[in-house]
C-alpha positions as CSV (number, residue, x, y, z in Angstrom):
1,M,3.5,-16.6,9.2
2,N,6.8,-15.1,7.7
3,L,6.4,-11.1,8.0
4,N,9.9,-10.7,6.6
5,T,9.9,-8.2,3.6
6,S,10.9,-10.9,1.0
7,G,8.1,-13.2,2.3
8,L,5.3,-10.7,1.5
9,F,6.7,-8.9,-1.6
10,D,8.5,-9.7,-5.0
11,L,10.7,-6.9,-4.8
12,S,11.2,-6.9,-8.6
13,H,8.0,-5.0,-9.0
14,S,8.8,-2.0,-7.6
15,L,11.3,1.1,-8.0
16,A,11.5,0.5,-4.1
17,G,12.6,-2.9,-4.2
18,E,16.4,-2.4,-3.6
19,Y,15.5,-0.1,-0.7
20,L,13.0,-2.4,1.0
21,A,15.3,-5.3,0.7
22,R,17.4,-3.6,3.6
23,F,14.6,-4.0,6.2
24,E,13.8,-7.2,8.0
25,Y,10.0,-6.2,8.2
26,P,8.5,-3.9,5.6
27,W,7.1,-1.4,8.3
28,Q,10.6,-0.3,9.1
29,A,10.7,1.3,5.6
30,L,8.0,3.9,6.2
31,D,9.9,6.3,8.4
32,V,12.1,7.2,5.4
33,I,9.7,7.0,2.1
34,K,10.0,10.6,1.5
35,D,13.8,10.6,1.7
36,L,13.7,7.7,-0.8
37,I,11.5,9.4,-3.4
38,L,13.5,12.6,-3.1
39,A,16.7,10.6,-3.9
40,L,15.1,8.6,-6.6
41,G,13.6,11.4,-8.2
42,P,16.4,13.1,-9.9
43,T,17.7,9.6,-11.2
44,L,14.6,8.6,-13.2
45,G,15.7,10.1,-16.5
46,D,13.7,11.6,-19.4
47,E,10.7,9.7,-19.5
48,Y,9.7,11.2,-16.2
49,E,8.7,14.9,-16.2
50,E,9.1,16.8,-13.0
51,M,5.8,18.6,-12.9
52,G,6.6,20.6,-9.7
53,A,9.2,20.7,-7.2
54,G,9.8,17.0,-5.8
55,V,6.7,15.6,-8.1
56,W,7.8,13.1,-11.0
57,V,5.3,11.7,-13.4
58,H,6.0,9.3,-16.1
59,Q,5.2,10.4,-19.6
60,T,2.8,7.8,-20.2
61,A,0.8,8.5,-17.1
62,Q,-2.5,9.8,-17.2
63,I,-3.4,12.5,-14.8
64,A,-6.8,13.9,-14.0
65,H,-6.8,17.9,-14.2
66,S,-8.4,17.7,-10.9
67,A,-6.1,15.4,-9.1
68,F,-3.7,16.8,-6.5
69,L,-0.1,15.5,-6.6
70,G,1.6,16.8,-3.5
71,S,5.5,16.6,-3.1
72,P,7.2,14.2,-2.8
73,C,5.7,11.7,-5.2
74,I,6.6,9.6,-8.2
75,I,3.7,8.3,-10.4
76,G,4.9,5.3,-12.7
77,P,4.5,4.6,-16.4
78,N,0.8,3.9,-17.4
79,T,-0.7,4.6,-14.2
80,E,-3.9,6.5,-14.1
81,V,-4.6,9.1,-11.5
82,R,-8.3,9.8,-11.6
83,H,-10.3,12.9,-10.8
84,C,-10.1,14.4,-7.3
85,A,-7.7,12.1,-6.3
86,F,-5.4,13.4,-3.5
87,I,-1.9,12.5,-3.1
88,R,-0.8,14.1,-0.2
89,G,3.0,13.4,-0.5
90,S,5.4,10.8,0.2
91,A,3.8,8.4,-2.3
92,L,5.6,6.1,-4.8
93,V,3.3,4.7,-7.2
94,G,4.4,2.0,-9.5
95,A,3.8,1.3,-13.2
96,N,0.2,0.2,-14.3
97,C,-1.5,1.2,-11.1
98,V,-5.1,2.9,-10.9
99,V,-5.5,5.8,-8.3
100,G,-9.0,6.5,-8.5
101,N,-11.8,9.1,-8.0
102,S,-11.4,10.6,-4.3
103,V,-8.8,8.3,-3.1
104,E,-6.1,9.7,-0.7
105,L,-2.6,8.7,-0.7
106,K,-0.1,9.5,2.1
107,N,3.4,7.9,2.7
108,V,2.8,4.7,0.9
109,I,4.6,2.6,-1.5
110,L,2.4,1.0,-4.2
111,F,4.0,-1.6,-6.2
112,D,3.2,-2.2,-10.0
113,N,-0.3,-2.9,-11.1
114,V,-1.8,-1.8,-7.7
115,Q,-5.4,-0.8,-7.9
116,V,-7.1,1.8,-5.2
117,P,-9.9,2.7,-7.8
118,H,-12.8,4.2,-5.8
119,Y,-12.9,6.2,-2.5
120,N,-10.1,4.4,-0.7
121,Y,-7.8,5.9,2.0
122,V,-4.3,4.5,1.9
123,G,-2.0,6.1,4.7
124,D,1.5,4.5,6.2
125,S,1.1,1.6,4.0
126,I,2.7,-0.8,1.4
127,L,0.7,-2.5,-1.1
128,G,2.2,-5.5,-2.9
129,Y,2.1,-6.4,-6.7
130,K,-1.3,-6.7,-8.0
131,S,-3.2,-6.1,-4.9
132,H,-6.5,-4.5,-5.1
133,M,-8.7,-2.5,-2.6
134,G,-12.6,-2.6,-3.4
135,A,-14.4,0.6,-3.1
136,G,-14.7,2.4,0.1
137,S,-12.0,-0.1,1.7
138,I,-9.4,1.8,3.8
139,T,-6.4,1.5,5.9
140,S,-6.9,2.9,9.3
141,N,-3.4,4.0,10.5
142,V,-4.0,5.4,14.0
143,K,-5.2,3.5,17.0
144,S,-7.8,5.1,18.8
145,D,-6.0,5.3,22.3
146,K,-3.3,6.7,20.2
147,T,-0.7,4.0,21.7
148,L,2.0,2.5,19.5
149,V,1.0,-0.3,17.0
150,V,1.8,-3.7,17.6
151,V,1.7,-6.6,15.1
152,N,0.1,-9.5,16.5
153,N,1.1,-12.7,14.6
154,E,0.1,-15.9,15.8
155,G,0.4,-15.1,19.4
156,E,3.8,-13.3,19.0
157,R,3.3,-9.4,19.6
158,I,6.0,-7.5,17.5
159,E,6.6,-3.8,18.6
160,T,6.8,-1.8,15.7
161,G,7.6,1.7,17.6
162,R,5.2,3.5,15.4
163,K,2.1,5.7,16.2
164,K,1.0,5.5,12.6
165,F,0.9,2.2,10.4
166,G,-1.7,1.3,8.2
167,A,-1.4,-2.1,6.8
168,M,0.8,-4.3,4.7
169,L,-0.5,-6.2,1.6
170,G,1.3,-8.9,0.1
171,D,1.3,-9.6,-3.6
172,F,-2.2,-10.3,-5.3
173,V,-4.2,-9.5,-2.1
174,E,-7.8,-8.6,-2.8
175,V,-9.7,-6.4,-0.2
176,G,-13.5,-6.6,-0.4
177,C,-15.5,-3.3,-0.6
178,N,-16.0,-1.2,2.6
179,S,-13.5,-3.2,4.4
180,V,-11.2,-1.5,7.4
181,L,-7.5,-2.7,7.8
182,N,-6.9,-1.7,11.0
183,P,-3.6,-0.4,12.4
184,G,-1.0,-3.2,12.1
185,A,-2.9,-5.3,10.0
186,V,-0.5,-7.5,7.7
187,V,-2.3,-9.7,4.9
188,G,-0.1,-12.4,3.2
189,P,0.0,-12.9,-0.4
190,R,-2.7,-14.3,-2.5
191,S,-5.3,-13.8,0.1
192,N,-8.8,-12.4,0.0
193,V,-10.7,-10.1,2.6
194,Y,-14.4,-10.5,2.3
195,P,-16.6,-7.1,1.8
196,V,-17.3,-5.1,5.1
197,S,-14.8,-7.0,7.2
198,C,-12.9,-5.4,9.9
199,V,-9.4,-6.8,9.7
200,R,-7.0,-7.0,12.7
201,G,-3.6,-8.8,13.0
202,V,-2.1,-11.1,10.5
203,V,-4.0,-12.9,7.8
204,P,-1.7,-15.9,6.5
205,P,-0.8,-16.4,2.8
206,D,-3.6,-18.0,0.5
207,S,-6.5,-17.5,3.1
208,I,-9.8,-16.1,3.1
209,Y,-11.0,-13.6,5.8
210,K,-14.5,-14.1,6.4
211,T,-17.5,-12.3,7.9
212,G,-16.4,-12.1,11.8
213,G,-13.2,-12.5,11.4
214,V,-12.8,-16.3,10.5
215,V,-9.7,-17.3,8.7
216,V,-10.0,-20.3,6.4
217,P,-7.3,-21.7,4.1
218,K,-8.0,-21.3,0.2
219,T,-9.2,-24.3,-1.6
220,K,-8.6,-25.2,-5.5
221,G,-10.2,-22.7,-7.6
222,E,-10.9,-19.8,-5.2
């Protein structure tokens, strides 16, 4: 599978598009998301309000009073941040997104129209355009033995050099409820993950990740 940044994402659907285009692999961008946000924030114009030091929120975004917005972060137009959401910082959230009840974000880029609506943890990850994580699904971003994360792609082992690396979800990915995306998981565009799955390695584009880790191509209408 093509793991290049341009192969996973339509970069026109994120404020980070130009930035991400510099990297061969998207996880290489994780190191400096914080710096990107701090550079972008002051350039966003009058439609964004700086609600606190390093926290920029578009005027049309809806932020629940009980939500926590940690610095630095950007919340895009028409995005909804619901009750008890915890944005720890280094989070670039695009337009028309949903960050739901008790969702936690940390060191992430959410492209436009991403939904993480119910009890999700997303850390050290990038979620592509119109990707969706079902209730309770999470990214696991540190291996249990604390060794560096390796991306396993059809027999090829790609060393990332990172201790913390959650998941890369391509555009239009659907993740079923209560699934775990293990460190270094990469799900190709338009693929679906069955509920209660434990995803490892790379899932090709236009595929279905079924119970037990069986991966099959999508057929017409799926």
